[in-house]
A tleap script that builds the chain and sets N, CA, C and O, in Angstrom:
source leaprc.protein.ff14SB
mol = sequence {
  NMET ASP ALA LYS SER PRO GLU GLY GLN LEU
  ILE GLY ARG ARG ASN LEU PHE GLU HIE PRO
  GLU TRP ALA ARG ALA ALA SER PRO VAL SER
  TYR VAL PRO ASP ALA GLY ASP ARG MET LEU
  PRO PRO ILE LEU ILE MET HIE GLY GLY ARG
  ASP GLN LEU VAL ASN PHE ASP GLN SER CYS
  ARG LEU TYR GLU ARG LEU ARG GLN ALA GLY
  GLN ASP VAL THR PHE TYR LYS LEU PRO ASP
  ALA ASN HIE GLY SER ASN GLY PHE ARG CYS
  GLN GLU ALA LEU ASP VAL VAL GLU ARG PHE
  LEU ARG GLN HIE LEU CLEU
}
set mol.1.N position { 8.812 -2.187 17.730 }
set mol.1.CA position { 9.790 -2.392 16.697 }
set mol.1.C position { 11.044 -1.607 17.022 }
set mol.1.O position { 10.994 -0.426 17.364 }
set mol.2.N position { 12.128 -2.268 16.910 }
set mol.2.CA position { 13.444 -1.722 17.196 }
set mol.2.C position { 13.792 -0.589 16.228 }
set mol.2.O position { 13.328 -0.579 15.087 }
set mol.3.N position { 14.601 0.355 16.679 }
set mol.3.CA position { 15.026 1.472 15.825 }
set mol.3.C position { 15.816 0.991 14.618 }
set mol.3.O position { 15.885 1.692 13.609 }
set mol.4.N position { 16.417 -0.199 14.706 }
set mol.4.CA position { 17.207 -0.730 13.598 }
set mol.4.C position { 16.366 -1.532 12.598 }
set mol.4.O position { 16.864 -1.927 11.544 }
set mol.5.N position { 15.101 -1.771 12.928 }
set mol.5.CA position { 14.210 -2.499 12.020 }
set mol.5.C position { 13.958 -1.633 10.792 }
set mol.5.O position { 14.174 -0.422 10.838 }
set mol.6.N position { 13.500 -2.240 9.683 }
set mol.6.CA position { 13.176 -1.422 8.506 }
set mol.6.C position { 12.162 -0.318 8.828 }
set mol.6.O position { 12.267 0.800 8.323 }
set mol.7.N position { 11.192 -0.645 9.664 }
set mol.7.CA position { 10.187 0.345 10.041 }
set mol.7.C position { 10.802 1.466 10.870 }
set mol.7.O position { 10.487 2.640 10.673 }
set mol.8.N position { 11.685 1.095 11.803 }
set mol.8.CA position { 12.363 2.088 12.623 }
set mol.8.C position { 13.257 2.989 11.789 }
set mol.8.O position { 13.354 4.190 12.042 }
set mol.9.N position { 13.914 2.399 10.785 }
set mol.9.CA position { 14.749 3.180 9.876 }
set mol.9.C position { 13.898 4.201 9.115 }
set mol.9.O position { 14.320 5.336 8.897 }
set mol.10.N position { 12.705 3.784 8.717 }
set mol.10.CA position { 11.812 4.647 7.950 }
set mol.10.C position { 11.432 5.900 8.726 }
set mol.10.O position { 11.264 6.966 8.135 }
set mol.11.N position { 11.296 5.787 10.017 }
set mol.11.CA position { 10.870 6.943 10.817 }
set mol.11.C position { 12.039 7.613 11.526 }
set mol.11.O position { 11.871 8.199 12.595 }
set mol.12.N position { 13.205 7.526 10.939 }
set mol.12.CA position { 14.350 8.262 11.479 }
set mol.12.C position { 15.123 7.530 12.545 }
set mol.12.O position { 15.655 8.144 13.470 }
set mol.13.N position { 15.188 6.189 12.419 }
set mol.13.CA position { 15.929 5.355 13.381 }
set mol.13.C position { 15.364 5.501 14.798 }
set mol.13.O position { 16.088 5.715 15.770 }
set mol.14.N position { 14.044 5.376 14.861 }
set mol.14.CA position { 13.355 5.462 16.152 }
set mol.14.C position { 12.605 4.159 16.404 }
set mol.14.O position { 12.231 3.453 15.467 }
set mol.15.N position { 12.394 3.856 17.660 }
set mol.15.CA position { 11.608 2.703 18.062 }
set mol.15.C position { 10.131 3.051 17.871 }
set mol.15.O position { 9.645 4.036 18.428 }
set mol.16.N position { 9.419 2.240 17.080 }
set mol.16.CA position { 8.018 2.524 16.795 }
set mol.16.C position { 7.142 2.557 18.033 }
set mol.16.O position { 6.209 3.356 18.121 }
set mol.17.N position { 7.442 1.690 18.988 }
set mol.17.CA position { 6.618 1.638 20.195 }
set mol.17.C position { 6.837 2.859 21.077 }
set mol.17.O position { 5.951 3.238 21.842 }
set mol.18.N position { 7.994 3.470 20.978 }
set mol.18.CA position { 8.281 4.686 21.741 }
set mol.18.C position { 7.824 5.942 21.012 }
set mol.18.O position { 7.695 7.002 21.624 }
set mol.19.N position { 7.579 5.831 19.708 }
set mol.19.CA position { 7.198 6.989 18.899 }
set mol.19.C position { 6.040 6.650 17.956 }
set mol.19.O position { 6.201 6.705 16.736 }
set mol.20.N position { 4.879 6.302 18.509 }
set mol.20.CA position { 3.755 5.929 17.648 }
set mol.20.C position { 3.300 7.070 16.736 }
set mol.20.O position { 2.745 6.824 15.666 }
set mol.21.N position { 3.533 8.310 17.154 }
set mol.21.CA position { 3.142 9.439 16.317 }
set mol.21.C position { 3.943 9.473 15.010 }
set mol.21.O position { 3.428 9.894 13.973 }
set mol.22.N position { 5.199 9.032 15.064 }
set mol.22.CA position { 6.024 8.955 13.855 }
set mol.22.C position { 5.538 7.819 12.953 }
set mol.22.O position { 5.509 7.953 11.730 }
set mol.23.N position { 5.164 6.719 13.564 }
set mol.23.CA position { 4.659 5.588 12.792 }
set mol.23.C position { 3.360 5.971 12.085 }
set mol.23.O position { 3.175 5.641 10.913 }
set mol.24.N position { 2.462 6.663 12.785 }
set mol.24.CA position { 1.210 7.115 12.163 }
set mol.24.C position { 1.493 8.067 11.001 }
set mol.24.O position { 0.848 7.982 9.956 }
set mol.25.N position { 2.441 8.959 11.180 }
set mol.25.CA position { 2.770 9.930 10.123 }
set mol.25.C position { 3.351 9.244 8.890 }
set mol.25.O position { 3.218 9.759 7.780 }
set mol.26.N position { 3.992 8.095 9.068 }
set mol.26.CA position { 4.591 7.370 7.942 }
set mol.26.C position { 3.599 6.460 7.238 }
set mol.26.O position { 3.897 5.931 6.167 }
set mol.27.N position { 2.437 6.271 7.817 }
set mol.27.CA position { 1.452 5.345 7.258 }
set mol.27.C position { 0.530 6.043 6.267 }
set mol.27.O position { -0.061 7.071 6.599 }
set mol.28.N position { 0.394 5.501 5.042 }
set mol.28.CA position { -0.534 6.119 4.081 }
set mol.28.C position { -1.983 6.102 4.558 }
set mol.28.O position { -2.783 6.930 4.123 }
set mol.29.N position { -2.326 5.181 5.435 }
set mol.29.CA position { -3.697 5.127 5.958 }
set mol.29.C position { -4.053 6.436 6.662 }
set mol.29.O position { -5.210 6.854 6.655 }
set mol.30.N position { -3.062 7.074 7.266 }
set mol.30.CA position { -3.293 8.326 7.985 }
set mol.30.C position { -3.719 9.466 7.073 }
set mol.30.O position { -4.258 10.466 7.548 }
set mol.31.N position { -3.488 9.334 5.778 }
set mol.31.CA position { -3.762 10.422 4.847 }
set mol.31.C position { -4.986 10.191 3.972 }
set mol.31.O position { -5.257 10.969 3.058 }
set mol.32.N position { -5.718 9.130 4.251 }
set mol.32.CA position { -6.954 8.883 3.508 }
set mol.32.C position { -8.008 9.856 4.042 }
set mol.32.O position { -8.285 9.871 5.241 }
set mol.33.N position { -8.592 10.663 3.163 }
set mol.33.CA position { -9.609 11.611 3.640 }
set mol.33.C position { -10.850 10.879 4.125 }
set mol.33.O position { -11.143 9.765 3.691 }
set mol.34.N position { -11.563 11.518 5.023 }
set mol.34.CA position { -12.819 10.948 5.487 }
set mol.34.C position { -13.818 10.926 4.335 }
set mol.34.O position { -13.717 11.717 3.396 }
set mol.35.N position { -14.773 10.020 4.416 }
set mol.35.CA position { -15.793 9.887 3.368 }
set mol.35.C position { -16.461 11.239 3.123 }
set mol.35.O position { -16.911 11.904 4.057 }
set mol.36.N position { -16.515 11.623 1.876 }
set mol.36.CA position { -17.174 12.865 1.509 }
set mol.36.C position { -16.285 14.096 1.551 }
set mol.36.O position { -16.680 15.145 1.043 }
set mol.37.N position { -15.095 14.006 2.138 }
set mol.37.CA position { -14.223 15.183 2.236 }
set mol.37.C position { -13.666 15.583 0.881 }
set mol.37.O position { -13.868 16.713 0.437 }
set mol.38.N position { -12.974 14.678 0.224 }
set mol.38.CA position { -12.440 14.947 -1.111 }
set mol.38.C position { -12.106 13.617 -1.768 }
set mol.38.O position { -11.835 12.620 -1.099 }
set mol.39.N position { -12.133 13.628 -3.054 }
set mol.39.CA position { -11.832 12.403 -3.800 }
set mol.39.C position { -10.371 12.398 -4.220 }
set mol.39.O position { -9.828 13.409 -4.665 }
set mol.40.N position { -9.758 11.252 -4.070 }
set mol.40.CA position { -8.405 11.046 -4.546 }
set mol.40.C position { -8.456 10.513 -5.967 }
set mol.40.O position { -9.497 10.014 -6.396 }
set mol.41.N position { -7.359 10.606 -6.709 }
set mol.41.CA position { -7.341 9.951 -8.019 }
set mol.41.C position { -7.494 8.446 -7.832 }
set mol.41.O position { -7.231 7.943 -6.739 }
set mol.42.N position { -7.906 7.720 -8.849 }
set mol.42.CA position { -8.003 6.258 -8.720 }
set mol.42.C position { -6.658 5.672 -8.283 }
set mol.42.O position { -5.595 6.118 -8.714 }
set mol.43.N position { -6.737 4.672 -7.425 }
set mol.43.CA position { -5.542 4.074 -6.829 }
set mol.43.C position { -5.494 2.588 -7.141 }
set mol.43.O position { -6.495 1.883 -7.013 }
set mol.44.N position { -4.335 2.124 -7.548 }
set mol.44.CA position { -4.084 0.698 -7.759 }
set mol.44.C position { -3.084 0.242 -6.710 }
set mol.44.O position { -1.968 0.758 -6.643 }
set mol.45.N position { -3.479 -0.718 -5.895 }
set mol.45.CA position { -2.586 -1.325 -4.909 }
set mol.45.C position { -2.257 -2.722 -5.406 }
set mol.45.O position { -3.154 -3.521 -5.673 }
set mol.46.N position { -0.970 -3.014 -5.531 }
set mol.46.CA position { -0.524 -4.360 -5.891 }
set mol.46.C position { 0.435 -4.821 -4.800 }
set mol.46.O position { 1.339 -4.087 -4.400 }
set mol.47.N position { 0.226 -6.040 -4.329 }
set mol.47.CA position { 1.060 -6.548 -3.241 }
set mol.47.C position { 1.464 -7.988 -3.547 }
set mol.47.O position { 0.640 -8.798 -3.971 }
set mol.48.N position { 2.713 -8.289 -3.334 }
set mol.48.CA position { 3.209 -9.638 -3.538 }
set mol.48.C position { 2.800 -10.562 -2.408 }
set mol.48.O position { 2.937 -10.220 -1.233 }
set mol.49.N position { 2.303 -11.721 -2.762 }
set mol.49.CA position { 1.866 -12.699 -1.767 }
set mol.49.C position { 3.013 -13.301 -0.971 }
set mol.49.O position { 2.793 -13.913 0.075 }
set mol.50.N position { 4.235 -13.132 -1.461 }
set mol.50.CA position { 5.409 -13.657 -0.746 }
set mol.50.C position { 6.297 -12.530 -0.209 }
set mol.50.O position { 7.478 -12.738 0.069 }
set mol.51.N position { 5.718 -11.348 -0.070 }
set mol.51.CA position { 6.459 -10.195 0.431 }
set mol.51.C position { 6.914 -10.463 1.864 }
set mol.51.O position { 6.095 -10.739 2.741 }
set mol.52.N position { 8.202 -10.380 2.091 }
set mol.52.CA position { 8.747 -10.607 3.429 }
set mol.52.C position { 9.154 -9.304 4.103 }
set mol.52.O position { 9.630 -9.312 5.238 }
set mol.53.N position { 8.969 -8.185 3.406 }
set mol.53.CA position { 9.348 -6.895 3.971 }
set mol.53.C position { 8.141 -6.123 4.490 }
set mol.53.O position { 8.177 -5.561 5.584 }
set mol.54.N position { 7.078 -6.100 3.701 }
set mol.54.CA position { 5.856 -5.392 4.085 }
set mol.54.C position { 4.749 -6.419 4.261 }
set mol.54.O position { 4.451 -7.187 3.347 }
set mol.55.N position { 4.149 -6.428 5.431 }
set mol.55.CA position { 3.089 -7.370 5.741 }
set mol.55.C position { 1.899 -7.155 4.807 }
set mol.55.O position { 1.461 -6.021 4.611 }
set mol.56.N position { 1.383 -8.224 4.239 }
set mol.56.CA position { 0.251 -8.166 3.317 }
set mol.56.C position { -0.940 -7.455 3.946 }
set mol.56.O position { -1.694 -6.765 3.258 }
set mol.57.N position { -1.106 -7.623 5.246 }
set mol.57.CA position { -2.221 -7.008 5.959 }
set mol.57.C position { -2.196 -5.482 5.858 }
set mol.57.O position { -3.246 -4.844 5.927 }
set mol.58.N position { -1.020 -4.897 5.695 }
set mol.58.CA position { -0.955 -3.437 5.573 }
set mol.58.C position { -1.678 -2.961 4.314 }
set mol.58.O position { -2.396 -1.961 4.344 }
set mol.59.N position { -1.485 -3.676 3.217 }
set mol.59.CA position { -2.195 -3.312 1.984 }
set mol.59.C position { -3.692 -3.566 2.124 }
set mol.59.O position { -4.507 -2.798 1.612 }
set mol.60.N position { -4.048 -4.636 2.814 }
set mol.60.CA position { -5.476 -4.925 3.048 }
set mol.60.C position { -6.124 -3.802 3.851 }
set mol.60.O position { -7.236 -3.377 3.537 }
set mol.61.N position { -5.439 -3.321 4.884 }
set mol.61.CA position { -5.988 -2.233 5.709 }
set mol.61.C position { -6.119 -0.940 4.911 }
set mol.61.O position { -7.110 -0.223 5.043 }
set mol.62.N position { -5.120 -0.645 4.083 }
set mol.62.CA position { -5.195 0.557 3.255 }
set mol.62.C position { -6.366 0.457 2.276 }
set mol.62.O position { -7.123 1.411 2.103 }
set mol.63.N position { -6.503 -0.689 1.650 }
set mol.63.CA position { -7.600 -0.913 0.706 }
set mol.63.C position { -8.957 -0.717 1.395 }
set mol.63.O position { -9.825 -0.015 0.877 }
set mol.64.N position { -9.129 -1.329 2.545 }
set mol.64.CA position { -10.402 -1.220 3.268 }
set mol.64.C position { -10.681 0.218 3.685 }
set mol.64.O position { -11.815 0.685 3.584 }
set mol.65.N position { -9.658 0.921 4.152 }
set mol.65.CA position { -9.836 2.320 4.575 }
set mol.65.C position { -10.237 3.191 3.377 }
set mol.65.O position { -11.115 4.045 3.493 }
set mol.66.N position { -9.594 2.971 2.237 }
set mol.66.CA position { -9.946 3.730 1.031 }
set mol.66.C position { -11.378 3.433 0.593 }
set mol.66.O position { -12.117 4.346 0.223 }
set mol.67.N position { -11.769 2.169 0.633 }
set mol.67.CA position { -13.150 1.798 0.262 }
set mol.67.C position { -14.157 2.438 1.203 }
set mol.67.O position { -15.183 2.957 0.763 }
set mol.68.N position { -13.862 2.403 2.509 }
set mol.68.CA position { -14.772 3.003 3.485 }
set mol.68.C position { -14.928 4.502 3.246 }
set mol.68.O position { -15.979 5.076 3.529 }
set mol.69.N position { -13.892 5.123 2.731 }
set mol.69.CA position { -13.929 6.559 2.455 }
set mol.69.C position { -14.544 6.866 1.097 }
set mol.69.O position { -14.611 8.027 0.693 }
set mol.70.N position { -15.001 5.815 0.380 }
set mol.70.CA position { -15.651 6.021 -0.904 }
set mol.70.C position { -14.695 6.316 -2.047 }
set mol.70.O position { -15.100 6.873 -3.067 }
set mol.71.N position { -13.444 5.953 -1.889 }
set mol.71.CA position { -12.446 6.208 -2.921 }
set mol.71.C position { -12.465 5.100 -3.975 }
set mol.71.O position { -12.887 3.975 -3.704 }
set mol.72.N position { -12.007 5.433 -5.162 }
set mol.72.CA position { -11.908 4.479 -6.270 }
set mol.72.C position { -10.577 3.748 -6.122 }
set mol.72.O position { -9.521 4.304 -6.427 }
set mol.73.N position { -10.628 2.506 -5.654 }
set mol.73.CA position { -9.401 1.752 -5.388 }
set mol.73.C position { -9.539 0.329 -5.918 }
set mol.73.O position { -10.588 -0.304 -5.800 }
set mol.74.N position { -8.453 -0.148 -6.500 }
set mol.74.CA position { -8.360 -1.516 -7.003 }
set mol.74.C position { -7.215 -2.186 -6.274 }
set mol.74.O position { -6.140 -1.605 -6.126 }
set mol.75.N position { -7.445 -3.421 -5.813 }
set mol.75.CA position { -6.420 -4.144 -5.062 }
set mol.75.C position { -6.152 -5.464 -5.764 }
set mol.75.O position { -7.078 -6.213 -6.076 }
set mol.76.N position { -4.883 -5.743 -6.008 }
set mol.76.CA position { -4.521 -6.971 -6.695 }
set mol.76.C position { -3.344 -7.633 -5.994 }
set mol.76.O position { -2.319 -7.003 -5.735 }
set mol.77.N position { -3.512 -8.905 -5.696 }
set mol.77.CA position { -2.438 -9.680 -5.072 }
set mol.77.C position { -1.725 -10.503 -6.142 }
set mol.77.O position { -2.353 -11.226 -6.916 }
set mol.78.N position { -0.416 -10.376 -6.166 }
set mol.78.CA position { 0.412 -11.208 -7.045 }
set mol.78.C position { 0.950 -12.348 -6.184 }
set mol.78.O position { 1.923 -12.162 -5.453 }
set mol.79.N position { 0.333 -13.516 -6.262 }
set mol.79.CA position { 0.626 -14.605 -5.327 }
set mol.79.C position { 2.100 -14.986 -5.208 }
set mol.79.O position { 2.564 -15.298 -4.112 }
set mol.80.N position { 2.837 -14.968 -6.309 }
set mol.80.CA position { 4.216 -15.448 -6.270 }
set mol.80.C position { 5.254 -14.340 -6.163 }
set mol.80.O position { 6.451 -14.625 -6.191 }
set mol.81.N position { 4.836 -13.098 -6.042 }
set mol.81.CA position { 5.785 -11.975 -6.018 }
set mol.81.C position { 6.259 -11.685 -4.604 }
set mol.81.O position { 5.507 -11.787 -3.635 }
set mol.82.N position { 7.512 -11.325 -4.520 }
set mol.82.CA position { 8.094 -10.847 -3.272 }
set mol.82.C position { 8.097 -9.329 -3.337 }
set mol.82.O position { 7.522 -8.751 -4.259 }
set mol.83.N position { 8.729 -8.679 -2.384 }
set mol.83.CA position { 8.760 -7.221 -2.342 }
set mol.83.C position { 9.632 -6.671 -3.477 }
set mol.83.O position { 10.849 -6.853 -3.478 }
set mol.84.N position { 9.008 -6.010 -4.424 }
set mol.84.CA position { 9.739 -5.408 -5.525 }
set mol.84.C position { 10.476 -6.399 -6.405 }
set mol.84.O position { 11.444 -6.038 -7.074 }
set mol.85.N position { 10.035 -7.616 -6.410 }
set mol.85.CA position { 10.733 -8.658 -7.162 }
set mol.85.C position { 10.280 -8.704 -8.610 }
set mol.85.O position { 9.415 -7.943 -9.042 }
set mol.86.N position { 10.884 -9.606 -9.334 }
set mol.86.CA position { 10.504 -9.786 -10.727 }
set mol.86.C position { 9.052 -10.205 -10.884 }
set mol.86.O position { 8.510 -10.106 -11.985 }
set mol.87.N position { 8.414 -10.663 -9.839 }
set mol.87.CA position { 7.011 -11.040 -9.898 }
set mol.87.C position { 6.118 -9.892 -10.344 }
set mol.87.O position { 4.995 -10.110 -10.799 }
set mol.88.N position { 6.616 -8.677 -10.213 }
set mol.88.CA position { 5.860 -7.508 -10.652 }
set mol.88.C position { 6.117 -7.182 -12.114 }
set mol.88.O position { 5.470 -6.299 -12.678 }
set mol.89.N position { 7.047 -7.881 -12.725 }
set mol.89.CA position { 7.365 -7.644 -14.138 }
set mol.89.C position { 6.817 -8.750 -15.036 }
set mol.89.O position { 7.165 -8.839 -16.214 }
set mol.90.N position { 5.974 -9.571 -14.476 }
set mol.90.CA position { 5.397 -10.666 -15.260 }
set mol.90.C position { 4.223 -10.139 -16.094 }
set mol.90.O position { 3.733 -9.035 -15.856 }
set mol.91.N position { 3.786 -10.921 -17.054 }
set mol.91.CA position { 2.688 -10.504 -17.936 }
set mol.91.C position { 1.407 -10.256 -17.146 }
set mol.91.O position { 0.654 -9.333 -17.456 }
set mol.92.N position { 1.161 -11.070 -16.134 }
set mol.92.CA position { -0.045 -10.901 -15.311 }
set mol.92.C position { -0.076 -9.501 -14.681 }
set mol.92.O position { -1.098 -8.817 -14.729 }
set mol.93.N position { 1.044 -9.086 -14.094 }
set mol.93.CA position { 1.108 -7.772 -13.454 }
set mol.93.C position { 0.970 -6.657 -14.484 }
set mol.93.O position { 0.269 -5.671 -14.254 }
set mol.94.N position { 1.636 -6.819 -15.608 }
set mol.94.CA position { 1.550 -5.801 -16.658 }
set mol.94.C position { 0.124 -5.677 -17.186 }
set mol.94.O position { -0.332 -4.575 -17.493 }
set mol.95.N position { -0.578 -6.798 -17.293 }
set mol.95.CA position { -1.977 -6.776 -17.740 }
set mol.95.C position { -2.860 -6.028 -16.737 }
set mol.95.O position { -3.741 -5.265 -17.134 }
set mol.96.N position { -2.628 -6.243 -15.453 }
set mol.96.CA position { -3.400 -5.550 -14.418 }
set mol.96.C position { -3.187 -4.045 -14.533 }
set mol.96.O position { -4.145 -3.273 -14.498 }
set mol.97.N position { -1.942 -3.635 -14.667 }
set mol.97.CA position { -1.635 -2.208 -14.782 }
set mol.97.C position { -2.244 -1.628 -16.058 }
set mol.97.O position { -2.803 -0.531 -16.035 }
set mol.98.N position { -2.140 -2.351 -17.160 }
set mol.98.CA position { -2.701 -1.853 -18.417 }
set mol.98.C position { -4.217 -1.686 -18.314 }
set mol.98.O position { -4.760 -0.667 -18.743 }
set mol.99.N position { -4.906 -2.688 -17.745 }
set mol.99.CA position { -6.365 -2.587 -17.586 }
set mol.99.C position { -6.733 -1.383 -16.716 }
set mol.99.O position { -7.660 -0.635 -17.026 }
set mol.100.N position { -5.987 -1.212 -15.622 }
set mol.100.CA position { -6.257 -0.102 -14.711 }
set mol.100.C position { -6.092 1.237 -15.438 }
set mol.100.O position { -6.947 2.116 -15.336 }
set mol.101.N position { -4.995 1.379 -16.166 }
set mol.101.CA position { -4.741 2.637 -16.877 }
set mol.101.C position { -5.774 2.877 -17.979 }
set mol.101.O position { -6.241 4.002 -18.161 }
set mol.102.N position { -6.125 1.832 -18.704 }
set mol.102.CA position { -7.134 1.994 -19.766 }
set mol.102.C position { -8.483 2.404 -19.159 }
set mol.102.O position { -9.189 3.253 -19.704 }
set mol.103.N position { -8.820 1.796 -18.045 }
set mol.103.CA position { -10.096 2.102 -17.391 }
set mol.103.C position { -10.149 3.546 -16.905 }
set mol.103.O position { -11.202 4.182 -16.954 }
set mol.104.N position { -9.018 4.062 -16.439 }
set mol.104.CA position { -9.050 5.367 -15.787 }
set mol.104.C position { -8.494 6.529 -16.618 }
set mol.104.O position { -8.710 7.695 -16.289 }
set mol.105.N position { -7.781 6.202 -17.690 }
set mol.105.CA position { -7.175 7.274 -18.465 }
set mol.105.C position { -7.749 7.449 -19.864 }
set mol.105.O position { -7.589 8.505 -20.476 }
set mol.106.N position { -8.412 6.427 -20.366 }
set mol.106.CA position { -8.931 6.530 -21.727 }
set mol.106.C position { -10.412 6.822 -21.749 }
set mol.106.O position { -11.002 6.939 -22.823 }
savepdb mol mol.pdb
quit
């Protein structure tokens, strides 16, 4: 990935292929504790099915890594949402967030 790509910008305008250590440090997957090490708070991952900025597979990998580590994680795909679009402000998304919060906070 070119230094001018969104990913390259995220790691300080560096080429990801030339600086994989920076890419790993920017990835939340790198910070998931190993199974049995420590528990994280419950996590809700929501990803838009039409996201053109962040590949859907990245959320899938994070979800799987968290599950493998025994963490409490919920993953929800909003089929018509783009990256940070109004698709996250629809009633369906709000219902998912409300259910998650009620389940974990009440």
